C-alpha positions in Angstrom: 19.0 8.0 14.5 19.7 11.2 16.3 22.5 13.3 15.0 25.4 14.0 17.3 26.2 17.7 17.8 29.3 19.1 19.3 27.5 19.4 22.7 26.0 15.9 22.5 22.5 17.2 21.5 20.4 16.5 18.5 21.2 18.5 15.5 18.3 20.1 13.7 17.7 21.3 10.2 17.7 25.0 9.5 14.4 26.9 9.8 12.6 27.5 6.5 13.3 31.3 6.6 17.1 30.7 7.0 17.6 28.1 4.2 20.1 28.8 1.5 19.4 29.2 -2.2 20.5 25.6 -3.0 18.3 24.2 -0.2 15.3 26.3 -1.4 15.9 24.8 -4.9 15.8 21.3 -3.4 12.6 22.1 -1.6 11.0 23.4 -4.7 11.9 20.3 -6.7 10.7 18.1 -3.9 7.3 19.9 -3.8 7.0 19.7 -7.6 7.7 16.0 -7.6 5.2 15.4 -4.8 2.4 17.4 -6.5 2.9 15.7 -9.8 3.0 12.3 -8.2 -0.1 13.0 -6.2 -2.0 14.1 -9.3 -1.0 11.0 -11.3 -1.8 8.6 -8.4 -5.2 10.3 -7.8 -6.0 10.1 -11.5 -5.1 6.4 -11.7 -7.1 5.5 -8.6 -10.2 7.5 -9.7 -10.1 6.0 -13.2 -9.8 2.5 -11.6 -12.6 2.6 -9.1 -15.0 4.8 -11.1 -16.8 2.8 -13.7 -17.9 4.2 -17.1 -21.2 6.0 -16.7 -24.1 6.6 -19.1 -26.8 9.2 -19.3 -29.9 6.9 -19.3 -33.5 7.3 -18.1 -36.3 4.9 -17.5 -38.7 4.9 -20.5 -36.1 6.5 -22.8 -34.0 4.8 -25.5 -30.5 3.8 -24.4 -27.7 5.6 -26.3 -25.3 2.6 -26.2 -25.3 -1.1 -25.8 -24.2 -1.8 -22.2 -22.8 -5.0 -21.0 -22.4 -6.3 -17.4 -18.8 -5.9 -16.3 -19.6 -8.3 -13.4 -22.4 -10.4 -12.2 -25.4 -8.3 -11.1 -28.7 -9.2 -9.6 -31.9 -8.0 -11.4 -33.5 -6.8 -8.2 -36.7 -5.5 -9.9 -37.5 -8.8 -11.7 -36.5 -10.9 -8.7 -38.9 -8.9 -6.5 -41.7 -9.2 -8.9 -41.3 -13.0 -9.1 -41.2 -13.2 -5.3 -44.3 -11.1 -4.9 -46.1 -13.4 -7.4 -45.0 -16.5 -5.5 -46.2 -15.0 -2.2 -49.6 -14.1 -3.7 -50.2 -17.7 -4.8 -49.9 -18.9 -1.2 -53.4 -19.8 0.3 -54.4 -17.9 3.4 -54.2 -19.8 6.7 -57.1 -19.6 9.2 -57.6 -20.2 12.8 -60.1 -22.7 14.1 -63.9 -22.0 13.8 -65.4 -19.9 16.6 -68.9 -21.6 17.4 -70.1 -18.7 19.5 -70.1 -16.4 16.4 -72.9 -18.4 14.8 -75.2 -18.1 17.7 -74.5 -14.5 18.2 -75.0 -13.5 14.6 -78.2 -15.5 14.3 -79.7 -13.9 17.4 -78.6 -10.4 16.3 -80.0 -10.9 12.8 -83.3 -12.4 14.1 -83.7 -9.3 16.3 -83.1 -7.0 13.4 -85.7 -8.8 11.2 -88.2 -8.4 14.1 -87.5 -4.7 14.2 -88.2 -4.5 10.5 -91.5 -6.3 10.9 -92.4 -4.0 13.8 -91.7 -1.1 11.5 -93.9 -2.6 8.9 -96.7 -3.0 11.3 -96.5 0.5 12.9 -95.4 2.4 9.8 -93.2 4.5 12.0 -90.3 6.7 10.8 -87.5 4.5 9.3 -84.8 6.7 11.1 -85.1 4.4 14.1 -83.5 1.6 12.1 -79.8 0.7 12.6 -79.4 0.0 8.9 -79.7 2.4 5.9 -82.4 1.6 3.3 -83.0 3.5 0.1 -86.4 5.0 -0.6 -87.1 2.2 -3.2 -86.3 -0.4 -0.6 -88.5 1.3 2.0 -91.4 1.5 -0.5 -90.9 -2.2 -1.4 -90.9 -3.1 2.4 -94.2 -1.3 3.1 -95.8 -2.5 -0.2 -95.2 -6.2 0.5 -97.4 -8.5 2.5 -96.4 -9.5 5.9 -96.4 -13.2 4.9 -93.9 -12.3 2.1 -91.7 -10.4 4.5 -91.7 -13.2 7.0 -90.9 -15.8 4.4 -88.1 -13.6 3.0 -86.6 -12.9 6.4 -86.8 -16.5 7.5 -85.1 -17.6 4.2 -82.3 -15.1 4.8 -81.9 -16.1 8.4 -81.7 -19.8 7.4 -79.1 -19.1 4.7 -77.0 -17.1 7.1 -77.2 -19.8 9.8 -76.3 -22.6 7.3 -73.3 -20.5 6.0 -71.9 -19.9 9.5 -72.4 -23.6 10.4 -70.3 -24.6 7.5 -67.8 -21.7 8.4 -67.4 -18.3 7.0 -63.7 -17.4 6.6 -62.6 -13.8 7.2 -62.7 -11.8 3.9 -65.5 -13.9 2.4 -68.3 -11.8 3.7 -69.1 -10.0 0.5 -69.0 -13.2 -1.5 -71.5 -14.7 0.9 -73.8 -11.7 0.5 -73.6 -11.9 -3.3 -74.7 -15.5 -3.2 -77.6 -14.7 -0.8 -78.8 -11.9 -3.1 -78.6 -14.2 -6.1 -80.4 -17.1 -4.5 -83.3 -14.9 -3.1 -83.8 -13.2 -6.4 -83.8 -16.7 -8.1 -86.7 -17.6 -5.7 -88.8 -14.8 -7.2 -88.5 -12.1 -4.6 -88.5 -8.4 -5.7 -85.0 -7.0 -6.2 -85.6 -4.0 -3.8 -87.1 -6.3 -1.2 -84.2 -8.6 -1.5 -82.0 -5.6 -1.0 -83.7 -5.0 2.4 -82.8 -8.5 3.5 -79.2 -8.3 2.2 -78.7 -5.0 4.0 -79.9 -6.5 7.2 -77.5 -9.5 6.9 -74.6 -7.2 5.9 -75.1 -5.2 9.1 -75.0 -8.2 11.4 -72.8 -10.8 9.6 -69.3 -11.6 11.1 -66.8 -14.3 10.1 -66.4 -17.2 12.4 -63.0 -18.3 11.0 -60.4 -15.6 11.3 -57.1 -15.3 9.3 -54.0 -16.6 11.0 -51.8 -13.6 10.0 -48.5 -15.0 11.4 -48.8 -18.4 9.8 -49.9 -16.9 6.5 -47.0 -14.4 6.4 -44.5 -17.2 7.3 -45.8 -19.3 4.4 -45.6 -16.4 2.0 -42.0 -15.6 3.1 -41.0 -19.2 2.5 -42.4 -18.9 -1.0 -40.4 -15.7 -1.6 -37.2 -17.3 -0.3 -37.6 -20.2 -2.7 -37.4 -17.8 -5.7 -33.7 -17.5 -6.8 -32.1 -14.2 -7.7 -32.3 -13.3 -11.4 -28.7 -12.6 -12.3 -27.2 -10.9 -15.3 -23.8 -12.6 -15.7 -20.6 -10.9 -16.7 -20.5 -10.0 -20.4 -24.3 -10.3 -20.8 -26.1 -7.4 -22.5 -28.1 -5.4 -20.0 -29.7 -3.1 -22.5 -29.2 -2.6 -26.3 -28.7 0.6 -28.0 -32.0 2.2 -29.0 -34.1 -0.1 -26.7 -36.4 1.5 -24.1 -34.8 1.3 -20.7 -37.0 -0.6 -18.2 -37.0 -0.1 -14.4 -35.3 -3.5 -14.1 -32.5 -2.6 -16.5 -32.0 0.8 -14.8 -31.7 -0.8 -11.4 -29.0 -3.1 -12.6 -27.0 -0.3 -14.3 -27.4 1.8 -11.1 -26.1 -1.2 -9.0 -23.0 -1.4 -11.3 -22.4 2.3 -10.9 -23.0 3.0 -14.6 -25.7 5.5 -14.2 -24.6 9.1 -14.7 -25.1 10.2 -11.1 -23.0 12.8 -9.4 -19.5 11.2 -8.8 -18.4 14.0 -6.5 -18.3 11.9 -3.3 -16.2 9.1 -4.9 -13.8 11.6 -6.5 -13.5 13.6 -3.2 -12.9 10.4 -1.3 -10.2 9.3 -3.7 -8.5 12.7 -3.5 -8.5 12.7 0.3 -7.3 9.1 0.5 -4.4 9.7 -1.9 -3.5 13.0 -0.1 -3.3 11.2 3.2 -1.0 8.5 1.7 1.3 11.0 0.0 1.5 13.1 3.2 2.3 9.9 5.2 5.1 9.1 2.8 6.5 12.6 3.1 6.4 12.7 6.9 8.0 9.3 7.1 10.9 10.3 4.9 11.3 13.6 6.7 11.6 11.8 10.0 13.5 8.6 9.1 15.0 9.1 5.6 16.2 12.7 5.5 19.1 11.9 3.3 16.7 10.7 0.6 14.5 13.8 1.1 17.5 15.9 0.2 18.0 14.2 -3.1 15.3 15.1 -5.7 16.6 12.5 -8.1 15.9 9.7 -5.6 12.5 11.3 -4.8 11.7 11.3 -8.5 12.6 7.6 -8.8 10.3 6.8 -5.8 7.5 8.9 -7.4 7.9 7.0 -10.7 7.9 3.7 -8.9 4.8 4.6 -6.9 2.9 5.6 -10.1 4.2 2.5 -11.9 2.9 0.3 -9.1 -0.6 1.8 -9.2 -0.7 1.8 -13.0 0.4 -1.8 -13.3 -2.3 -2.8 -10.7 -4.9 -1.3 -13.1 -3.3 -3.3 -16.0 -3.1 -6.7 -14.2 -6.6 -6.4 -13.0 -7.7 -7.1 -16.5 -6.5 -10.7 -16.3 -7.4 -11.6 -12.7 -7.7 -9.5 -9.5 -5.5 -11.9 -7.7 -2.7 -11.2 -10.2 -2.7 -7.5 -9.1 -0.1 -8.2 -6.3 2.5 -8.4 -9.2 2.5 -4.6 -9.0 3.2 -4.3 -5.3 5.7 -7.1 -5.5 7.6 -5.3 -8.3 7.6 -2.0 -6.3 8.8 -3.8 -3.2 11.7 -5.5 -5.0 12.8 -2.4 -6.9 12.7 -0.1 -3.9 14.6 -2.6 -1.8 17.3 -3.0 -4.4 17.5 0.6 -5.7 16.7 2.7 -2.7 16.5 1.2 0.8 14.9 -1.9 2.3 13.2 -0.2 5.3 11.6 2.4 2.9 10.5 -0.5 0.7 8.5 -2.1 3.4 6.8 1.2 4.4 6.1 2.1 0.8 4.6 -1.3 0.1 2.2 -0.9 3.0 1.1 2.5 1.7 0.7 1.4 -1.9 -1.3 -1.7 -0.7 -4.2 0.6 0.0 -4.9 1.9 -3.5 -3.8 -1.3 -5.1 -6.2 -3.4 -3.0 -9.1 -1.0 -3.9 -8.2 -1.4 -7.6 -8.2 -5.2 -7.3 -11.5 -5.3 -5.4 -13.3 -2.8 -7.7 -14.1 -5.5 -10.2 -16.3 -7.2 -7.5 -19.5 -5.9 -5.9 -18.3 -2.8 -4.0 -14.8 -1.9 -3.2 -14.4 -3.5 0.3 -14.6 -7.2 -0.1 -12.6 -10.4 0.2 -10.4 -9.5 -2.8 -9.6 -6.2 -1.3 -8.6 -7.7 2.1 -6.6 -10.5 0.4 -4.5 -8.1 -1.7 -3.9 -5.9 1.3 -2.8 -8.9 3.4 -0.5 -10.1 0.7 1.3 -6.7 0.5 1.7 -6.5 4.3 3.2 -10.0 4.5 5.4 -9.9 1.4 7.5 -6.9 2.6 9.4 -8.5 5.4 9.8 -11.7 3.3 11.5 -9.9 0.4 13.6 -7.6 2.6 14.9 -10.6 4.6 16.0 -12.3 1.4 17.5 -9.3 -0.4 19.1 -7.5 2.5 22.5 -9.3 2.5 22.6 -10.6 -1.1 24.2 -8.7 -3.9 23.4 -10.8 -6.9 20.6 -9.9 -9.2 19.3 -13.4 -9.1 18.5 -12.9 -5.4 15.4 -11.1 -6.7 14.2 -14.4 -8.2 14.4 -16.2 -4.9 12.6 -13.3 -3.2 9.9 -13.5 -5.8 9.4 -17.2 -5.2 9.1 -16.7 -1.4 6.7 -13.8 -1.9 4.6 -16.0 -4.1 4.4 -18.6 -1.4 3.4 -16.0 1.1 0.7 -14.7 -1.3 -0.7 -18.3 -1.8 -0.9 -18.8 2.0 -2.7 -15.4 2.4 -5.4 -16.3 -0.2 -6.0 -19.7 1.2 -6.2 -18.3 4.8 -8.7 -15.7 3.8 -10.7 -18.3 2.0 -10.8 -20.6 5.0 -11.9 -17.7 7.2 -14.7 -17.0 4.9 -15.6 -20.7 4.7 -15.3 -20.6 0.9 -12.3 -22.9 0.2 -12.9 -24.4 -3.2 -11.3 -25.0 -6.5 -11.8 -21.3 -7.3 -9.9 -20.4 -4.1 -7.0 -22.7 -5.0 -7.0 -21.1 -8.5 -6.9 -17.6 -7.0 -4.1 -18.7 -4.7 -2.1 -20.0 -7.7 -2.6 -16.6 -9.5 -1.4 -14.8 -6.4 1.7 -17.1 -6.2 2.4 -16.5 -9.8 2.3 -12.8 -9.2 5.4 -13.1 -6.9 7.4 -14.9 -9.6 6.2 -12.5 -12.3 7.3 -9.5 -10.1 10.8 -11.0 -9.7 11.2 -11.5 -13.5 10.0 -7.9 -14.2 12.4 -6.6 -11.5 15.4 -8.4 -13.1 14.5 -6.8 -16.4 13.6 -3.3 -15.2 16.4 -2.8 -12.6 19.3 -2.3 -15.0 17.3 0.3 -16.9 16.5 2.3 -13.8 20.1 2.0 -12.6 21.3 3.5 -15.9 18.7 6.2 -16.1 19.1 7.5 -12.5 22.8 6.5 -12.1 21.9 4.6 -8.9 24.1 3.2 -6.2 23.1 -0.4 -6.2 25.2 -3.3 -4.9 25.8 -4.4 -8.5 26.9 -0.9 -9.5 29.2 -0.6 -6.5 30.8 -3.9 -7.2 31.4 -2.7 -10.8 32.9 0.5 -9.6 35.2 -1.3 -7.2 37.1 -2.9 -10.1 40.7 -1.6 -10.1 40.5 -1.3 -13.8 37.9 1.5 -13.6 39.5 4.6 -15.4 39.7 6.8 -12.3 41.1 4.1 -10.1 43.6 3.1 -12.8 44.8 6.7 -13.1 45.2 7.0 -9.3 47.4 3.8 -9.3 49.6 5.2 -12.0 49.6 9.0 -11.4 49.1 9.2 -7.6 50.2 5.8 -6.2 50.5 7.1 -2.6 46.9 8.4 -2.7 45.8 5.1 -4.2 47.4 3.1 -1.4 46.0 5.5 1.2 42.5 5.0 -0.3 42.8 1.2 -0.1 43.5 1.4 3.6 40.8 4.0 4.2 38.4 1.7 2.4 39.2 -1.2 4.7 38.7 1.0 7.7 35.5 2.5 6.4 33.8 -0.8 5.4 34.5 -2.4 8.7 33.3 0.6 10.7 30.2 1.1 8.5 29.2 -2.6 8.9 29.7 -2.3 12.6 27.0 0.4 12.9 24.6 -1.1 10.4 25.4 1.3 7.6 26.2 0.3 3.9 29.7 -1.1 4.2 30.0 -1.6 0.4 29.1 2.0 -0.2 31.6 3.2 2.4 34.4 1.0 0.8 33.7 2.2 -2.8 33.3 5.8 -1.6 36.7 5.6 0.1 38.2 4.3 -3.2 37.2 7.5 -4.9 37.3 10.0 -2.1 40.7 11.4 -3.1 40.4 11.3 -6.9 40.6 15.1 -6.9 44.3 14.8 -6.0 44.9 13.6 -9.6 44.8 17.3 -10.7 47.9 18.2 -8.6 49.2 14.9 -7.2 52.7 16.3 -6.3 51.2 18.7 -3.8 50.1 15.8 -1.5 52.6 14.3 0.8 51.9 10.7 0.1 52.8 11.2 -3.6 56.1 13.1 -3.0 58.4 10.1 -3.7 61.5 12.2 -4.4 61.3 14.2 -1.2 60.6 17.5 -3.0 57.7 19.4 -1.2 56.4 22.3 -3.3 54.7 23.7 -0.2 58.1 24.7 1.2 58.2 27.5 -1.4 54.5 28.3 -1.5 52.5 30.8 0.5 50.4 28.9 3.1 47.2 30.5 1.9 47.9 29.2 -1.6 48.8 25.8 -0.3 45.6 25.7 1.6 43.6 26.7 -1.5 45.3 24.0 -3.6 44.7 21.2 -1.0 41.1 22.2 -0.2 40.3 22.3 -3.9 40.8 18.5 -4.2 37.2 17.9 -2.9 35.8 20.2 -5.5 38.0 18.8 -8.3 37.1 15.3 -7.3 33.4 16.1 -7.4 33.8 17.5 -11.0 35.8 14.4 -12.1 33.1 12.2 -10.5 30.4 14.0 -12.3 32.2 13.6 -15.6 32.7 9.8 -14.9 29.0 9.5 -14.0 29.7 8.3 -10.5 26.5 7.7 -8.4 25.4 10.6 -6.2 26.2 9.0 -2.8 29.8 8.5 -3.9 29.9 12.1 -5.2 28.6 13.2 -1.8 31.4 11.3 -0.1 33.9 13.0 -2.3 32.6 16.4 -1.4 31.9 15.8 2.2 34.8 13.6 3.5 36.5 16.7 4.9 33.4 18.7 5.7 34.4 22.2 6.5 37.4 21.2 8.7 40.3 23.6 9.0 43.8 22.9 7.7 45.5 23.5 11.0 49.1 23.1 9.7 48.9 25.8 7.1 46.8 28.0 9.3 49.4 27.8 12.0 52.1 28.6 9.4 50.1 31.6 8.2 49.6 32.9 11.7 53.4 32.7 12.3 54.0 34.6 9.1 51.2 37.2 9.2 50.0 37.4 12.8 46.5 37.4 14.2 44.9 39.0 11.1 44.7 35.6 9.4 41.0 34.4 8.9 40.7 30.7 9.6 37.7 30.5 7.3 40.2 30.8 4.4 41.8 27.6 5.6 38.7 25.5 5.8 37.4 23.0 3.2 34.3 24.1 1.3 32.1 21.4 2.8 29.3 20.5 3.2 29.7 18.5 6.3 28.9 14.7 6.0 25.2 14.2 5.7 25.1 10.4 5.8 26.7 7.8 8.1 28.8 6.4 5.2 30.3 9.9 4.4 31.0 10.5 8.1 32.7 7.1 8.5 34.9 7.9 5.4 35.8 11.2 6.9 36.9 9.6 10.2 38.7 6.8 8.4 40.6 9.3 6.2 41.7 11.4 9.2 42.7 8.4 11.4 44.6 6.6 8.6 46.8 9.6 7.9 47.5 10.3 11.5 48.2 6.6 12.4 50.7 6.4 9.5 52.7 9.2 11.2 52.5 7.6 14.7 55.9 6.6 15.9 56.2 3.1 17.4 52.4 2.4 17.3 51.0 0.0 19.8 47.3 -0.9 20.5 47.1 1.6 23.4 48.5 4.4 21.3 46.4 3.6 18.3 43.2 3.5 20.4 44.0 6.8 22.2 44.7 8.5 18.8 41.5 7.2 17.3 39.3 8.5 20.1 41.2 11.8 20.2 40.6 12.4 16.5 37.0 11.3 16.6 36.4 13.6 19.6 38.0 16.5 17.7 35.7 16.0 14.7 32.7 15.9 16.9 33.7 19.0 18.9 34.2 20.9 15.6 30.6 20.0 14.6 31.7 17.9 11.6 29.3 15.1 12.6 26.2 17.2 13.4 24.4 16.3 10.2 25.5 12.7 9.9 22.9 11.0 12.1 25.6 9.2 14.1 24.9 8.5 17.7 27.4 8.2 20.6 27.0 4.5 20.5 27.8 4.5 16.8 31.0 6.4 17.5 32.1 3.9 20.1 31.5 1.0 17.7 33.4 2.9 15.0 36.4 3.5 17.2 36.6 -0.2 18.1 36.3 -1.2 14.5 39.1 1.2 13.5 41.3 -0.1 16.3 40.7 -3.7 15.2 41.8 -2.9 11.6 44.8 -0.8 12.5 46.1 -3.3 15.0 46.4 -5.7 12.0 48.1 -3.0 9.9 50.6 -2.1 12.6 51.1 -5.5 14.1 54.4 -6.3 15.9 57.1 -8.1 14.0 60.1 -10.0 15.3 63.6 -8.6 14.6 65.6 -11.0 12.5 69.3 -11.6 13.3 71.9 -10.3 10.9 73.8 -13.5 10.0 75.6 -14.7 6.9 74.0 -17.6 4.9 76.5 -20.4 4.1 76.9 -21.2 0.4 75.2 -24.3 -1.0 77.0 -27.6 -1.2 77.1 -29.8 -4.3 74.4 -32.1 -2.8 72.2 -29.1 -2.1 72.7 -27.8 -5.7 71.6 -31.0 -7.3 67.9 -31.2 -8.4 65.7 -33.3 -6.0 64.6 -36.8 -7.1 61.0 -37.2 -8.3 58.7 -37.5 -5.3 61.4 -36.1 -2.9 60.8 -33.0 -0.7 63.1 -30.2 -1.5 65.1 -29.0 1.6 63.9 -25.4 1.0 60.3 -26.5 1.5 61.2 -27.4 5.1 62.6 -24.0 5.9 60.5 -21.2 7.3 59.2 -18.5 4.9 60.6 -15.3 6.5 58.2 -13.2 4.5 55.2 -14.8 6.3 56.8 -14.7 9.7 54.9 -12.8 12.4 
């Protein structure tokens, strides 16, 4: 909410070069906490998503026995089996082309005629379209014409018969080998047979071509029928000392166990975590500035963030769907120990690394597990905050855990149905996710008191404990400063009502009001409400000394609160409930005694001004209660006018600039104060001053059993309006 300044504008923080020494110290502590938290979160995320790597090479002995940490496909062996299955598929052919037989026969016959013409003329063999070796030419010219004709006719006949019975594409060489073998078996010279074979080779063409599309389709079907060869989780991939095969290397590489350069993964983790930490810082600077000013609270948040990521890494060992226990625990603890709105935002941030950690056990980082865990974290935040927001008992965390578990179960089943993979495994994963919510609640109940004690936190349970009148400081106030104690009780009623009206922490405002004046225990007689005898030591004290004594009660109360280990928000209320307001009465008295040379800064409280809505509400309640007590003949109109006048004065003096209160908040506060004070100063009837007649004998006698005493029928004047 925007902070109200004295001019109605938004109040801004000081510029960095104008900050005080204490503010610089807070900034330094904040930066140190942020850096350490970032380094720890980055280290945990990197360790979780980066598998153990080995320096292995194909053909070299493995230096360790390596097991599969998840199911992995042996891609090399699978591909070999698929190629073998495809190779066994017969080739498919198209129908026989009859025209090829006629054309090849005619072309081959013409070529044989050309060879016979060459034989007859003895011309140069360079005119031939086929190449013949010198031995083949010599055999051609040495043979008789009858032999050549018989050989050529036999080759032509064989070729024709082969084509008639079909010659598939790719079988040409096999056909030529059979022709050569048959001709030589019939007694023809080898070189002369070579002439005939060369002629047939030059003219032969298949008349049944391969159907490439059908063949490839059949081979692909054969490949698809081969199932993946899988190395299951826990199975040995390679044993120490064994020679690493390409198949083993491919599986190790798929699992990320090969010692490749991890720079990209490390850099990606660093950038991701930097973005998340920066987002958290910007959110708190914009919406949770009071937390950003308290290094102790930031340290608690940093510890919880690291705890969540670390537990995610631990719970992944059992089942990735049990990992939401970590985010659930963080959600419940931040809701109960810090603030519900911040808990929802923090859970959404932490869901990113936690989901990556949960999914890193599966193939790749981005998978169904990753999405399921992310969805569970997003949905569980509003569920838990709705349950815990208005419940103070520790057991409320158990109810929140049960509802978070139900939300987790629904998320897992929904993701399974979207993926079309609802099965017994999906139901089991859903039960694990549901159990994670209950487990988170049990851990929260155990861890919460420890963190409350270590960080002295202001939880609802702690506030209820501090509100006990038997607390040492409250007991002392009742006995040593009864007027201040009574004043604090009324201020507490005012503060709680007003804080609840604007959505602030009413219980914190009430308990802070109980303790806001504990500093008066050091010199109780100097405060008007404790001067029962009528003696006022300020009547004989210099006004500057009086102002110093009275303004010191905020500092004294802060020191007493520190010694009593009061939580920091209550200490802030003790210090800030007067801000740096001036003590007008003693300033006026000093001006009358010493003139205009009096510096008003000597009559102001030390501050700081209220920095939370609860502290501002206690300041206003404290001021208004004291003024209303001195109001003569109070009626609702006078009380309302007084309230608004005093609130306006505080706003004009700048006391509310850092409190994040809006004008609408101030209006609701005024109406809440008026409602409470109208009950305190309600109108009473005036009773007549009459003499009561003495009792008669019958009135003095004890009533019979079962009879109603006459006194019971009279009005109780103490309860009269």
